[in-house]
C-alpha positions in Angstrom: 0.0 -0.1 0.1 2.7 2.4 1.0 4.7 1.7 -2.3 1.4 1.9 -4.5 0.9 5.6 -3.0 4.6 6.5 -3.4 4.3 5.7 -7.0 1.0 7.8 -7.3 2.9 10.6 -5.7 5.7 10.7 -8.1 3.3 10.2 -11.1 1.5 13.3 -9.8 4.9 15.3 -9.5 5.9 14.4 -13.1 2.4 15.3 -14.8 2.3 18.6 -12.8 6.1 19.2 -14.0 4.8 18.6 -17.6 1.8 20.7 -17.1 4.2 23.7 -15.8 6.6 23.4 -18.9 3.9 23.3 -21.5 2.7 26.8 -19.5 6.0 27.9 -20.2 6.1 27.1 -23.4 2.6 28.6 -24.0 3.9 32.1 -22.1 6.8 32.3 -24.7 4.4 32.8 -27.4 1.7 34.7 -25.3 0.7 38.2 -26.5 2.1 39.3 -22.8 5.4 37.8 -23.0 5.6 39.2 -26.8 4.7 42.5 -25.8 7.5 45.0 -25.0 6.2 48.0 -22.8 6.7 51.6 -24.0 10.1 53.2 -22.8 9.5 55.3 -20.0 12.0 58.4 -19.9 14.1 60.3 -17.0 14.5 64.0 -17.5 17.7 63.8 -16.0 19.5 62.2 -19.1 19.3 65.5 -20.3 21.4 66.9 -17.3 24.3 64.7 -18.1 27.5 67.2 -17.9 30.1 66.1 -20.3 29.2 62.6 -20.6 32.0 61.7 -23.4 36.1 61.7 -23.1 36.2 63.9 -26.7 36.0 67.7 -25.5 33.8 68.4 -29.2 31.1 65.5 -28.7 30.8 67.2 -24.9 29.9 70.6 -26.8 27.9 68.5 -29.5 25.6 67.2 -26.7 25.2 70.4 -24.5 23.3 71.6 -27.9 21.0 69.0 -28.8 19.8 68.4 -25.6 17.7 71.7 -26.2 17.0 70.2 -29.7 15.9 66.6 -29.6 13.0 64.6 -28.0 14.0 61.9 -25.5 14.1 58.7 -27.6 16.4 61.1 -30.1 18.6 61.9 -27.5 19.0 58.5 -26.1 19.8 57.5 -29.5 22.5 60.2 -30.4 23.9 59.5 -27.2 24.7 55.6 -28.5 26.1 57.1 -31.7 28.2 59.5 -30.0 29.7 57.0 -27.3 30.7 54.7 -30.4 32.3 57.5 -31.9 33.7 58.8 -28.7 35.4 55.7 -28.6 36.8 55.5 -32.2 38.1 59.0 -31.6 40.6 58.0 -28.9 41.5 54.6 -30.1 42.6 56.9 -33.1 44.4 59.1 -31.0 45.9 56.7 -29.1 46.9 54.6 -32.6 48.6 58.5 -33.7 50.4 58.9 -30.6 52.0 55.3 -30.7 52.3 55.3 -34.7 52.7 58.7 -35.8 54.1 58.5 -39.3 51.6 55.9 -40.3 48.6 58.6 -39.3 50.5 61.7 -41.4 48.3 61.3 -44.3 45.0 62.9 -42.7 42.6 60.3 -44.3 41.8 59.0 -41.1 41.2 62.5 -39.3 39.0 63.3 -42.7 37.0 60.1 -42.4 36.1 60.3 -38.6 35.3 64.2 -39.7 32.7 62.9 -42.1 31.1 60.3 -39.8 30.8 62.9 -37.3 29.0 65.3 -39.9 27.3 62.6 -40.7 25.4 62.1 -37.1 24.7 65.8 -36.9 23.0 66.0 -40.3 21.3 62.6 -39.4 19.5 64.5 -36.3 19.5 67.7 -37.6 22.2 69.5 -35.7 24.5 71.0 -38.4 21.5 73.7 -38.5 22.3 75.0 -35.0 26.1 74.1 -34.5 28.5 74.5 -37.4 31.0 71.6 -37.4 33.8 74.5 -37.0 32.2 75.6 -34.0 32.7 71.7 -33.1 36.5 71.8 -33.8 37.3 75.2 -32.3 39.1 74.3 -28.7 38.5 77.4 -27.2 34.5 76.2 -27.4 35.6 73.1 -25.5 36.3 74.7 -22.3 33.6 77.1 -21.7 30.5 75.8 -22.7 27.7 75.4 -20.8 23.9 73.8 -20.4 21.2 76.8 -21.2 20.2 78.0 -17.9 16.0 77.7 -17.1 13.6 74.8 -17.2 14.5 72.0 -20.5 11.3 70.9 -22.1 11.1 67.3 -22.2 8.8 65.1 -23.9 8.5 61.1 -25.4 9.7 61.5 -28.1 6.5 63.4 -29.5 4.8 66.4 -28.1 1.8 64.4 -26.8 0.3 67.8 -25.9 0.8 69.7 -29.1 -2.7 69.7 -30.2 -6.1 69.8 -28.4 -7.4 67.1 -30.0 -6.0 63.2 -29.5 -6.8 62.3 -32.9 -4.3 65.1 -34.7 -1.5 64.3 -32.2 -1.9 60.3 -32.8 -1.7 61.3 -36.7 1.2 63.8 -35.5 3.0 61.0 -33.9 2.5 58.6 -36.7 4.1 61.7 -39.1 6.9 62.6 -36.5 8.6 59.0 -36.5 7.4 57.7 -40.1 11.1 58.7 -41.4 9.4 59.8 -44.6 9.1 63.6 -44.1 11.7 66.2 -43.9 11.7 68.8 -41.6 10.5 71.2 -43.9 7.8 68.9 -44.4 6.8 68.6 -41.1 6.9 72.2 -40.6 4.4 72.5 -43.3 2.1 69.5 -42.2 2.2 71.3 -38.5 0.8 74.5 -40.2 -2.1 72.2 -41.8 -2.4 70.4 -38.3 -3.2 73.9 -37.1 -5.1 75.1 -39.4 -7.2 72.1 -38.8 -7.6 72.8 -35.1 -8.7 76.1 -36.3 -11.4 74.5 -38.2 -12.5 72.7 -35.5 -12.6 75.5 -32.6 -14.7 77.8 -35.1 -17.1 74.2 -35.3 -17.7 74.2 -31.4 -18.7 78.2 -31.6 -21.0 77.3 -34.0 -22.5 74.8 -32.1 -22.3 76.8 -28.8 -24.0 79.8 -30.8 -27.0 77.4 -32.1 -27.8 76.3 -28.7 -28.1 79.6 -27.9 -30.4 80.4 -30.9 -32.7 77.4 -30.5 -35.9 77.8 -28.5 -35.0 75.5 -25.1 -37.7 73.2 -25.8 -35.8 70.3 -24.9 -31.8 70.6 -24.0 -31.4 67.2 -24.6 -32.8 67.3 -28.6 -29.7 69.8 -29.3 -26.5 68.0 -28.1 -24.5 69.1 -30.8 -20.8 67.5 -30.2 -18.1 66.2 -32.0 -16.4 63.0 -31.1 -12.5 64.4 -29.9 -11.1 61.2 -30.8 -12.6 59.8 -34.1 -14.3 62.7 -35.6 -16.7 59.9 -36.5 -20.1 61.1 -35.7 -21.9 63.9 -37.1 -23.7 66.7 -35.1 -27.1 65.3 -35.1 -30.2 67.8 -34.4 -32.6 65.5 -33.4 -34.6 64.7 -36.4 -38.2 65.5 -34.8 -36.8 69.1 -34.3 -35.3 69.0 -38.0 -38.6 68.1 -39.7 -40.8 70.6 -37.5 -38.3 72.9 -39.1 -38.9 72.2 -42.6 -42.7 72.4 -41.8 -42.4 75.4 -40.4 -40.2 76.8 -43.6 -42.2 75.1 -46.2 -45.8 76.8 -44.7 -43.7 79.6 -44.4 -45.1 80.6 -40.4 -41.8 80.4 -38.8 -40.7 83.3 -37.5 -37.0 85.3 -37.8 -35.7 83.4 -35.0 -36.2 80.0 -36.3 -34.7 81.1 -39.9 -31.4 82.0 -37.9 -31.3 78.8 -36.2 -32.1 76.6 -39.6 -29.3 78.6 -41.3 -26.8 78.3 -38.5 -27.4 74.1 -38.1 -27.1 74.0 -42.4 -23.8 76.3 -41.4 -22.9 73.2 -38.2 -23.6 70.9 -40.9 -21.6 72.2 -43.8 -18.6 72.8 -41.4 -18.7 69.3 -39.7 -18.7 68.4 -43.5 -15.5 70.0 -44.3 -13.7 68.9 -40.8 -14.4 65.5 -41.8 -13.2 65.7 -45.0 -10.0 67.5 -44.3 -9.2 65.1 -41.5 -9.6 62.4 -44.1 -6.8 64.3 -46.2 -4.5 64.8 -43.2 -4.5 61.1 -42.7 -3.8 60.2 -46.3 -0.5 62.8 -46.3 0.6 60.9 -42.8 -0.2 57.4 -44.1 2.2 58.1 -47.7 4.9 59.3 -45.1 4.6 56.2 -43.4 4.9 54.0 -46.6 8.4 55.7 -46.9 10.1 53.7 -43.7 9.5 50.5 -41.9 12.0 52.0 -39.1 11.9 54.3 -36.5 15.5 55.2 -35.6 17.2 58.3 -37.5 20.1 56.3 -38.4 18.5 53.0 -39.9 15.8 55.1 -41.7 19.0 56.6 -43.3 20.6 53.3 -44.2 17.3 52.4 -45.7 16.8 55.2 -48.0 20.5 54.3 -49.3 19.9 51.2 -49.9 16.2 52.1 -51.9 18.3 54.4 -54.0 20.8 52.0 -54.9 20.9 49.1 -57.2 19.8 46.0 -55.0 17.2 43.4 -57.1 13.8 42.9 -55.1 15.4 40.0 -53.0 18.3 41.8 -52.4 16.4 44.5 -50.9 14.3 42.7 -49.2 17.3 40.9 -47.5 18.4 44.3 -46.6 15.3 45.3 -44.9 15.6 42.3 -42.6 19.1 42.8 -41.7 18.4 46.5 -41.0 15.3 45.5 -38.8 18.2 43.2 -36.8 20.6 46.4 -36.8 17.5 48.5 -35.4 16.8 46.4 -32.6 20.8 45.8 -31.7 20.9 49.4 -31.6 17.7 50.4 -29.6 19.2 47.3 -27.0 22.6 49.1 -26.8 20.8 52.6 -26.7 18.7 51.9 -23.8 22.0 50.0 -22.0 24.2 53.5 -22.2 21.0 55.4 -21.5 20.5 53.2 -18.0 24.6 53.3 -17.7 25.0 57.0 -18.2 22.3 57.4 -15.5 23.3 55.2 -12.8 26.5 56.8 -12.8 25.2 60.3 -12.5 23.0 58.9 -9.4 25.9 57.0 -8.1 29.1 59.3 -8.8 29.5 60.3 -5.2 29.4 56.5 -3.7 32.6 55.1 -2.5 34.4 52.4 -4.6 33.8 48.7 -3.7 29.8 50.3 -3.0 27.2 47.2 -4.3 26.0 49.7 -7.1 29.5 49.6 -8.3 28.9 45.7 -9.5 25.7 47.2 -11.2 27.8 49.3 -13.4 30.5 47.1 -14.1 27.8 44.5 -15.2 26.3 47.6 -17.5 29.7 47.7 -19.1 30.4 44.4 -19.7 26.7 44.3 -21.6 27.6 47.6 -23.2 31.2 46.2 -24.4 29.3 42.7 -26.1 26.4 44.9 -27.8 28.9 47.3 -29.0 30.9 44.9 -31.1 28.1 43.3 -32.6 26.5 46.3 -33.5 29.4 48.0 -35.1 30.6 44.6 -36.9 26.7 45.0 -38.2 26.8 48.2 -39.1 30.4 47.6 -40.9 28.8 45.1 -42.8 25.8 47.1 -44.1 27.7 49.9 -45.0 30.2 47.9 -47.0 27.3 46.3 -48.8 25.9 49.6 -49.5 29.0 50.7 -50.8 29.2 48.3 -53.4 25.5 48.4 -54.9 26.1 52.5 -54.9 29.0 52.0 -57.0 27.9 49.5 -59.2 
């Protein structure tokens, strides 16, 4: 009896293990397991003081923190960290073997790379490259005084309407619009918002004009999120107004009401048509890029302009997605490391927090090698096909 009980217990344990393993496999492919939470951003990231070892990169950083949104700033930080390492490596090699680096080719290559980074993030407009290379500027630059505006990549409060803000987010991250086109689109959005404001004023005037029979009959409202429904005037009121009109029995107040109701209807139709037009414009921008990183978007545009076959271009797209994934991971590691260093900069050596810093640095080193290799491979392929 005792032996049978032991066998039964062992069987139950085995079954429970199998169930647990299967549940784990199921979770692996569940929505929860594959759902990537949105990044959270810390405004302290903008307050990092001279995070690079090369002075001119610190000058560039001091300008960028007041111009770029948080995710773009994190991406720039990662690119500058990689460039910082490359600059220092070259400086070390040149000091050891000066004769091998007298031709200035490496300096020109580094200069070209830094200009490319500045161009990618729109920093050539606010900072001349000669200004970066001027040593006099390296010692005196200070962060801008005052509160720095932060956002979550997009300015979510740019417009009062939620749908406009969502469209603007899509346009900003699509990579399909130049800065000038984004500015023009922004003006169009603002003009659309003015139309919406005018529409609500019309509704308010309409309510004031209408005879107060039943307030519920004339709840004129446009859905602030979807713009899907029309401001509905109760059908019985509209039919009543038509009867009065055809019988020529209505007074001036009714005439004014019907006129304003028609104006509201026309304005609503105009708003719906315009929001549809804006959605189409943004959709065209979405089609031009499937990537969110400015650097990867630039590489993809180069690939599209090169003489790749359809199969090769599809392969390049997959490779760029892989590269972007690695780059985003490195970006997050760099940001976490920088904030951790800033937070515990006064902690004495040997503290437990230094173990976390060491672990982050090890991960960054490993991930940086992968990103650099992927980038080199991609750029070699792009150059090869551009030269053909």
